C-alpha positions in Angstrom: 24.0 9.9 0.6 26.2 7.2 -0.6 25.6 4.4 -3.2 27.3 1.0 -2.7 28.2 -0.9 -5.7 28.4 -4.7 -5.6 31.4 -5.8 -7.4 30.9 -9.6 -7.7 29.1 -12.0 -10.0 25.8 -11.9 -8.1 24.1 -9.7 -10.6 22.7 -7.5 -7.9 24.0 -4.2 -9.4 23.9 -1.3 -7.0 22.2 -0.7 -3.7 20.9 2.8 -3.0 21.3 3.6 0.6 19.1 6.8 -0.1 16.1 4.4 0.0 17.2 2.4 3.0 14.3 2.0 5.6 13.1 -0.1 8.3 9.4 -0.8 9.1 8.4 -1.1 12.7 5.1 -2.7 13.7 3.5 -1.2 16.9 0.8 -3.1 18.7 -0.6 -2.3 22.1 -3.5 -3.3 24.3 -5.7 -0.4 25.3 -9.3 -0.5 26.4 -10.9 2.5 25.0 -14.4 4.1 24.8 -16.4 4.4 21.7 -15.2 7.3 19.6 -11.7 7.4 21.2 -8.6 7.1 19.0 -5.0 6.2 19.9 -2.1 8.1 18.4 1.6 7.4 18.3 4.0 10.5 18.4 7.6 11.0 19.1 10.9 12.6 18.1 10.9 11.5 14.4 9.4 12.9 11.3 7.5 9.5 10.8 5.9 9.9 14.2 5.0 13.6 13.8 7.8 15.2 15.8 5.4 15.3 18.9 2.8 17.2 16.8 -0.5 15.5 17.5 -1.8 16.7 14.1 1.1 14.9 12.3 1.1 11.8 14.5 0.3 8.2 13.5 -3.2 7.0 14.2 -3.3 3.4 15.3 -6.0 1.2 13.9 -8.5 -0.7 16.1 -8.1 -4.4 15.5 -10.2 -6.2 18.1 -10.5 -6.8 21.9 -8.7 -3.5 22.7 -5.7 -4.2 20.3 -4.5 -1.2 18.5 -1.8 -1.5 15.6 0.1 0.4 13.0 3.2 -0.1 11.0 5.6 2.9 10.7 8.5 3.1 8.1 11.6 5.0 9.3 14.5 6.0 7.1 17.9 4.3 8.0 20.6 6.8 9.2 23.5 6.0 7.0 25.8 8.8 8.1 27.1 6.8 11.2 25.3 9.3 13.6 22.0 9.0 15.2 19.4 11.8 14.7 
């Protein structure tokens, strides 16, 4: 991974792209029965790579609303994963 150095008088120093990430808030309406859980899975490590055991469990908020925030690393290579 690369490190970008700020070369002006801002005093910001350097920014590590190795730590770059984006957080995404997921919120959905789903009327469930008592004892059910809602999971989020998909083709990313942060989503468990389609493995239900590694998926993200959404938290029940109220009135059938389920939410969770997932942090994804930012791809800095110029190519998607």
